C-alpha positions in Angstrom: 33.1 2.8 2.3 35.3 3.6 -0.3 37.9 1.6 1.6 35.5 -1.6 2.0 34.6 -1.3 -1.3 38.3 -1.6 -2.5 39.0 -4.4 0.0 36.3 -6.5 -1.8 37.1 -6.0 -5.1 40.9 -6.4 -4.7 42.4 -3.2 -5.7 44.3 0.0 -3.7 41.8 2.6 -2.9 43.3 4.7 -5.2 42.2 2.7 -8.6 38.5 3.2 -7.3 37.7 6.4 -9.5 34.0 6.9 -8.6 31.3 5.1 -6.7 27.9 5.2 -5.9 25.0 2.9 -3.9 22.5 1.4 -6.4 20.3 -0.7 -3.6 20.4 -0.7 -0.3 19.0 -3.3 2.2 18.5 -5.9 4.8 19.8 -9.2 5.1 18.0 -11.0 8.1 18.2 -14.8 7.1 20.7 -15.1 10.2 18.8 -14.9 13.7 20.7 -12.2 15.8 22.5 -11.1 13.0 21.3 -8.5 10.9 23.2 -6.8 8.1 23.1 -4.1 6.1 23.3 -4.9 2.2 24.4 -2.5 -0.4 24.6 -2.5 -4.7 27.4 -0.6 -5.6 28.9 0.4 -8.4 32.2 1.8 -9.0 34.5 2.6 -11.8 38.1 1.5 -12.1 41.4 3.2 -13.7 40.7 0.6 -16.6 38.6 -1.8 -18.6 41.2 -4.2 -17.6 41.2 -3.8 -14.2 37.5 -3.7 -14.0 37.2 -7.1 -16.0 39.3 -8.8 -13.6 37.9 -7.6 -10.2 34.4 -8.9 -12.0 36.1 -12.0 -12.3 37.7 -12.2 -8.4 34.6 -10.9 -7.0 31.2 -13.5 -7.3 28.3 -11.8 -8.4 29.8 -8.5 -9.7 29.4 -7.4 -13.8 30.7 -5.2 -15.8 27.4 -2.3 -16.0 26.1 -2.1 -19.8 23.6 0.7 -19.2 19.7 -0.6 -21.2 19.2 0.7 -24.5 16.4 3.5 -24.0 12.8 2.3 -24.7 11.5 5.7 -25.2 11.1 7.5 -28.7 13.9 9.6 -29.9 11.4 12.6 -30.9 7.3 12.9 -30.6 4.2 11.8 -32.9 2.0 14.2 -34.5 -0.9 14.6 -33.0 -3.6 12.6 -33.7 -6.9 14.0 -34.5 -9.0 12.1 -32.1 -6.7 11.6 -28.7 -6.5 7.9 -27.6 -8.7 6.9 -24.9 -7.5 5.0 -21.6 -9.5 3.7 -19.8 -8.6 3.4 -16.0 -6.6 5.7 -13.6 -5.1 3.2 -12.2 -0.8 2.3 -12.3 -1.5 0.7 -16.1 -3.5 3.4 -17.4 -1.7 6.5 -15.7 1.8 5.6 -17.2 0.3 4.4 -20.4 -1.1 8.1 -20.4 2.2 9.5 -19.0 4.3 7.8 -21.8 1.8 9.1 -24.8 1.0 12.4 -23.1 4.7 13.0 -23.0 5.4 12.2 -26.5 2.8 13.9 -28.4 -0.4 11.9 -27.8 -1.7 13.0 -24.9 -4.9 10.8 -24.0 -8.5 11.1 -22.7 -8.0 9.1 -19.2 -12.0 8.0 -18.3 -11.6 6.7 -15.0 -15.4 5.4 -13.5 -14.4 6.7 -9.4 -14.0 9.7 -8.0 -10.0 12.2 -7.3 -8.3 10.6 -4.6 -9.1 13.5 -2.1 -13.4 12.5 -2.6 -12.4 9.1 -2.8 -10.6 9.2 0.4 -13.3 10.6 2.7 -15.8 7.6 0.7 -13.5 5.1 1.8 -13.5 6.6 5.5 -16.8 6.7 5.2 -17.5 3.1 4.2 -14.8 1.7 7.2 -17.2 4.0 9.7 -20.3 2.9 9.3 -20.9 0.4 5.6 -21.8 3.1 3.2 -21.1 1.6 0.1 -20.1 3.9 -3.4 -19.9 0.9 -6.0 -18.4 3.7 -7.9 -16.2 4.9 -5.2 -14.1 2.8 -3.2 -11.2 0.8 -2.3 -11.1 -0.6 -5.9 -12.1 2.3 -7.9 -10.8 5.8 -8.1 -7.9 7.4 -9.1 -4.9 5.6 -8.5 -6.8 2.0 -8.9 -7.0 -0.4 -6.0 -2.9 0.3 -5.0 -4.1 3.8 -4.0 -5.0 1.7 -0.6 -2.0 -0.9 0.1 0.9 -1.1 1.4 2.3 0.5 -2.1 5.0 -2.2 -2.5 7.1 -1.5 -5.7 8.6 -4.9 -5.8 8.4 -6.7 -8.4 10.0 -9.8 -9.9 10.1 -8.8 -14.2 13.1 -8.1 -15.4 12.3 -5.2 -17.8 14.8 -2.3 -17.2 11.6 0.2 -17.3 11.0 -1.0 -14.0 13.7 1.6 -12.7 11.9 4.3 -14.8 8.3 3.4 -12.8 10.3 3.9 -9.4 12.1 7.2 -10.0 8.5 8.5 -11.5 6.9 7.3 -8.0 10.1 8.4 -5.7 9.8 12.3 -7.7 5.8 12.4 -7.8 5.5 10.6 -4.1 8.6 12.8 -2.6 10.6 9.9 -1.9 13.7 10.5 -3.0 15.7 7.7 -1.6 13.2 5.2 -2.8 14.8 4.5 -5.9 18.1 3.0 -4.0 15.8 0.9 -1.7 15.8 -3.0 -2.1 12.1 -3.4 -1.5 10.8 0.2 -2.0 7.1 0.8 -0.8 5.7 4.3 -0.5 2.5 3.6 1.6 -1.4 4.6 1.1 -0.2 8.3 2.5 2.2 8.9 0.0 0.5 7.4 -2.6 -2.3 9.6 -2.3 0.5 12.4 -3.2 1.5 10.7 -6.2 -1.5 10.5 -7.9 -2.2 14.4 -7.0 1.2 14.9 -8.6 0.7 13.0 -11.7 -2.8 14.3 -12.1 -1.4 17.8 -12.3 1.6 16.3 -14.9 -1.3 15.4 -17.0 -3.3 18.2 -17.7 -0.3 20.1 -17.8 0.7 18.2 -20.8 -2.9 18.3 -22.5 -4.1 15.4 -21.4 -7.9 15.1 -20.3 -9.0 13.2 -17.1 -12.0 12.6 -16.5 -13.8 11.4 -13.2 -17.1 9.4 -13.0 -16.8 8.0 -16.2 -17.6 4.7 -16.2 -17.6 2.9 -19.9 -20.8 0.8 -20.3 -19.2 -1.0 -23.9 -16.7 -0.4 -26.8 -18.1 1.5 -29.9 -17.3 -1.0 -32.8 -17.4 -1.2 -36.3 -16.8 -5.2 -38.2 -14.5 -5.6 -34.8 -12.8 -2.4 -35.0 -12.9 0.1 -32.0 -14.1 3.4 -33.2 -14.4 4.6 -29.4 -16.8 3.4 -25.7 -19.8 4.5 -24.3 -20.0 5.5 -21.1 -22.6 4.6 -18.9 -24.7 7.5 -19.2 -25.1 7.3 -23.2 -22.1 9.3 -24.2 -20.0 8.5 -26.9 -16.1 8.9 -26.7 -14.6 8.4 -29.9 -11.0 7.1 -31.0 -9.5 4.4 -33.1 -7.7 3.8 -30.2 -9.0 2.2 -26.9 -5.9 1.4 -23.8 -8.0 -0.6 -21.6 -6.2 -0.9 -17.9 -9.8 -1.4 -16.1 -8.3 -3.1 -13.0 -8.9 -6.9 -11.0 -12.1 -5.6 -9.7 -14.2 -4.8 -12.7 -16.3 -7.3 -13.2 -19.3 -5.8 -14.7 -16.8 -4.4 -17.6 -15.2 -7.9 -17.9 -18.9 -9.3 -18.3 -19.6 -6.6 -20.9 -16.8 -7.5 -22.9 -17.1 -11.1 -22.5 -20.5 -9.9 -24.7 -19.2 -8.1 -26.9 -16.9 -10.6 -28.0 -13.8 -9.8 -26.7 -11.3 -12.5 -26.7 -10.8 -13.5 -23.0 -9.9 -16.7 -20.9 -10.4 -17.7 -17.6 -6.8 -17.8 -15.4 -5.3 -19.3 -12.2 -5.3 -16.7 -8.9 -5.5 -17.5 -5.2 -7.8 -17.4 -2.2 -7.7 -17.3 1.1 -7.5 -15.4 4.6 -5.4 -12.2 5.9 -3.5 -13.2 8.9 -2.8 -10.3 12.0 0.2 -10.9 14.3 1.1 -8.0 16.7 4.5 -6.4 14.9 6.8 -6.3 17.9 6.0 -10.7 17.2 7.2 -10.5 14.0 10.2 -8.4 14.6 11.3 -10.6 17.6 10.5 -13.7 15.2 12.7 -12.0 12.2 15.8 -10.3 14.6 15.9 -12.2 17.3 18.4 -10.2 19.9 18.3 -7.3 17.3 15.1 -6.8 17.9 14.5 -2.7 18.6 18.2 -1.7 17.3 16.8 0.8 14.5 15.4 -2.0 12.2 12.6 -1.5 10.1 9.1 -3.3 10.5 10.4 -6.9 10.0 8.6 -8.8 6.4 8.4 -12.5 5.9 7.4 -14.7 3.0 6.5 -18.1 2.9 5.6 -21.2 0.7 4.4 -24.8 1.0 3.0 -27.5 -0.9 -0.1 -29.2 0.6 -0.7 -32.9 -0.5 -2.7 -32.0 -2.9 -0.3 -30.8 -5.1 -1.8 -27.0 -4.5 0.6 -24.1 -3.8 0.2 -22.2 -0.7 1.8 -18.9 -0.2 1.6 -15.4 2.1 0.8 -12.5 0.1 1.0 -8.8 0.1 2.9 -8.6 3.5 2.0 -5.6 5.4 4.6 -4.5 8.1 3.1 -2.2 10.9 -0.1 -2.2 8.5 -3.8 -2.9 9.0 -6.7 -4.9 7.7 -9.6 -3.5 5.8 -12.7 -4.5 4.2 -12.6 -4.2 0.2 -15.7 -4.6 -1.2 -16.6 -2.8 -4.5 -20.2 -3.8 -4.7 -23.6 -5.1 -3.0 -22.8 -7.8 -0.8 -19.2 -8.3 -1.5 -16.5 -8.9 1.6 -13.0 -9.3 0.5 -10.5 -8.0 2.9 -6.9 -6.6 2.0 -4.0 -4.4 4.0 -2.9 -1.6 3.3 -0.1 0.9 5.1 1.1 4.5 5.6 4.8 4.9 4.7 5.7 4.8 8.1 4.2 1.4 8.9 3.6 2.0 12.7 -0.2 0.8 13.3 1.8 -1.7 15.8 0.6 -4.9 13.8 1.6 -6.9 10.5 -0.8 -8.5 8.1 -0.4 -11.0 5.1 -2.2 -12.7 3.0 -2.3 -16.5 3.2 -3.8 -18.1 0.1 -4.1 -21.2 -2.3 -3.9 -21.1 -5.9 -7.1 -21.9 -7.4 -7.1 -23.0 -11.5 -10.4 -22.9 -13.7 -10.7 -26.9 -12.4 -12.0 -25.1 -9.0 -14.2 -22.7 -9.9 -17.2 -25.2 -10.1 -16.7 -25.7 -6.1 -18.4 -22.6 -5.7 -21.5 -21.6 -7.9 -22.1 -18.9 -9.9 -23.9 -18.2 -12.6 -20.9 -17.5 -15.4 -19.5 -20.4 -16.8 -16.3 -20.4 -19.2 -14.3 -17.8 -19.5 -15.8 -15.9 -16.6 -16.7 -18.4 -14.2 -13.6 -17.6 -11.6 -15.4 -14.2 -11.5 -18.5 -16.1 -10.2 -16.0 -18.1 -8.0 -14.6 -15.1 -6.4 -18.0 -13.5 -5.6 -19.8 -16.8 -4.2 -16.9 -16.6 -1.7 -17.1 -13.0 -1.0 -21.1 -13.5 -0.4 -20.4 -16.2 2.2 -17.9 -14.0 4.0 -20.4 -11.1 4.1 -23.5 -13.3 5.1 -20.8 -14.4 8.3 -20.2 -11.1 9.4 -23.9 -10.1 9.7 -24.2 -8.2 6.8 -23.4 -4.4 6.6 -19.8 -5.3 5.8 -18.8 -6.4 9.0 -15.5 -9.1 8.5 -15.8 -12.6 10.1 -12.4 -12.9 11.9 -11.2 -16.0 13.8 -8.5 -16.9 16.1 -5.9 -18.6 14.1 -5.5 -21.4 16.8 -8.9 -21.8 17.3 -9.4 -22.1 13.2 -6.2 -24.6 13.4 -7.2 -26.7 16.2 -10.5 -26.3 17.1 -9.7 -24.3 20.4 -12.4 -22.2 21.8 -10.1 -18.8 21.4 -11.7 -14.9 20.8 -9.9 -13.5 17.9 -7.6 -11.0 19.3 -8.1 -7.5 19.0 -6.3 -5.9 16.0 -6.1 -3.3 13.3 -9.5 -3.9 11.2 -11.0 -0.8 8.7 -14.4 -1.9 9.0 -17.6 -1.0 10.3 -17.0 -4.2 13.1 -15.3 -7.1 13.7 -17.6 -10.4 13.7 -15.9 -13.7 15.5 -16.2 -17.1 13.7 -15.1 -20.1 12.6 -14.8 -19.3 9.3 -15.4 -22.9 8.1 -17.5 -23.6 4.7 -16.4 -19.9 3.4 -14.1 -21.5 0.9 -14.2 -24.9 -1.0 -13.6 -27.7 1.6 -10.3 -28.6 -0.5 -8.9 -25.3 -0.7 -9.4 -24.6 3.3 -8.0 -27.6 4.4 -5.0 -27.0 2.2 -4.4 -23.8 3.8 -3.8 -25.5 7.0 -1.7 -27.5 5.8 -0.2 -24.6 4.4 -0.2 -22.4 7.8 1.2 -26.0 10.3 4.2 -25.9 7.8 4.6 -22.1 8.6 4.3 -22.5 11.6 7.8 -25.2 11.3 9.7 -22.7 9.2 8.8 -19.5 10.9 8.7 -20.4 15.3 6.1 -18.2 17.0 3.9 -17.5 13.8 1.6 -20.1 15.2 0.2 -18.4 18.6 -3.2 -17.3 20.5 -1.9 -13.6 19.5 -2.5 -14.1 15.6 -5.9 -13.5 14.5 -7.4 -14.7 10.5 -10.2 -12.1 8.6 -12.1 -13.8 5.2 -11.8 -13.1 2.9 -8.5 -12.9 0.4 -9.9 -13.1 -2.7 -8.7 -10.4 -5.1 -5.1 -11.9 -5.2 -5.1 -11.0 -9.2 -7.8 -11.1 -12.2 -9.5 -14.3 -13.1 -9.3 -13.6 -16.6 -7.1 -13.1 -18.9 -7.8 -10.6 -22.0 -5.8 -12.1 -24.7 -3.6 -9.9 -27.2 -1.0 -10.0 -29.4 2.0 -7.4 -29.1 -0.1 -5.7 -26.7 -3.5 -5.4 -29.2 -6.6 -7.5 -28.7 -6.2 -10.4 -30.5 -10.4 -10.1 -31.3 -10.1 -6.3 -32.1 -8.4 -3.6 -33.7 -7.4 -1.1 -32.1 -8.0 -2.4 -28.5 -5.2 -2.1 -25.9 -6.0 -4.2 -22.5 -3.0 -3.3 -20.2 -2.4 -3.8 -16.5 -3.5 -6.7 -13.5 -7.6 -6.6 -14.6 -6.2 -7.6 -18.1 -4.2 -10.4 -17.0 -1.0 -9.3 -17.8 0.3 -7.8 -15.0 0.9 -8.2 -11.0 1.3 -5.7 -8.7 1.7 -1.7 -9.2 5.4 -1.7 -11.1 4.6 -4.6 -13.2 0.8 -3.0 -14.2 3.1 0.0 -14.6 5.2 -1.0 -17.1 2.7 -3.6 -18.9 0.6 0.3 -19.5 4.3 1.6 -20.6 4.8 -1.2 -22.9 1.1 -0.7 -24.8 2.1 2.8 -25.0 5.0 2.6 -26.7 3.5 0.2 -29.3 0.5 2.6 -30.1 3.0 5.7 -30.6 4.8 3.2 -33.0 1.7 2.8 -35.0 1.0 6.9 -35.3 4.3 7.3 -36.0 
């Protein structure tokens, strides 16, 4: 590799003092000519040589280490520890930051530890016995615990590398930090949760499971703590709220208490599943089966209405699952283990919706909460079409597009049962039609995508939070001492961006303690 690096940058090999691989990935844009791609950091004999190399090589640049955002010293331990609500990525990384720098928090998680939670979720998928406090959405690790565990993000925050390195350490995947598209897998995410729990406890943090926050304790719009569902009050002048995107009851109670929030756009649709070998053949061509990882795809189109249609959270070698967290709901999501070896690939096929669309689906909430009512209504429709009991309605992809009488293809569904259905009428008519347009365009961009071997499942409804809790410098604009963070507060979208948001808010809190 040394000779190759020297050739690319145009210097003799002896001028390369050291080099290291920073990122590695695959470029599959040329079908049948898949290439391994490396990002390399190297040092040359002098700054002048490095400047000259950067001028010669497109994309090359001088590396400058970003400033260290973490405090140089710990703060004095506060009399009342900060409270962190939620043990998903935002809450866990915020708690870790606070604990490492002198302010170990009390972490309140409504769900159960990951070992117990895994059993609850498996039972639900087996026989439809739903625990509304311990499921695919609520519990240690948050919704991401039952996902593909992707650590990709489009944010440019220098803390991204820190977050990935923590996942690499606690999930036991040393090479993760060098992967261009790092993913952990649901099995390793559970290991991550257990080790993170141990680290937090060793730093003095208190973790309480089965502790659902009912409301804020307030004094003239200043936070004094939180009140739990059983009536207990946990006192603190600092509450970091990392509630997750499915804590609809919490959002409603906060709104009733006057916490400033607004409705926001998100996306809804279906989840499509193909045999993974089919996706591999489409993406890799003649190089299929030559030691390459399960292939991925990302597709996007603009419908004539102007609505964006795109693929979301593609899970190579994964499984589709019922991800309900409440009675009468039937949302679906995708998940995979580290090995990505299910034999099937799935992805959300979603269309963007805005507050202007929310009146189409009914529901009792209005204003900032109208998006929650919109989600609940389409999830109730999917629940009914699944015959109750958390069966998932499914349609053959070609039957949905063309009205053919084709049954759903066998796949990997984690739910009590699959129920053949047309899927028509579950989503608002304009959204459904835009999804059809998008799917047809995806078929043109990725030949073989439209096949009788593919199945659609309803309904993909929890792509992100439908509300945003307003904040300034990470603190609520209406309630002093309240720090809303992560995906549930509408300020992140995914595991890594949620974790970074939690860290940034924790650093802000540490500043106030200083």
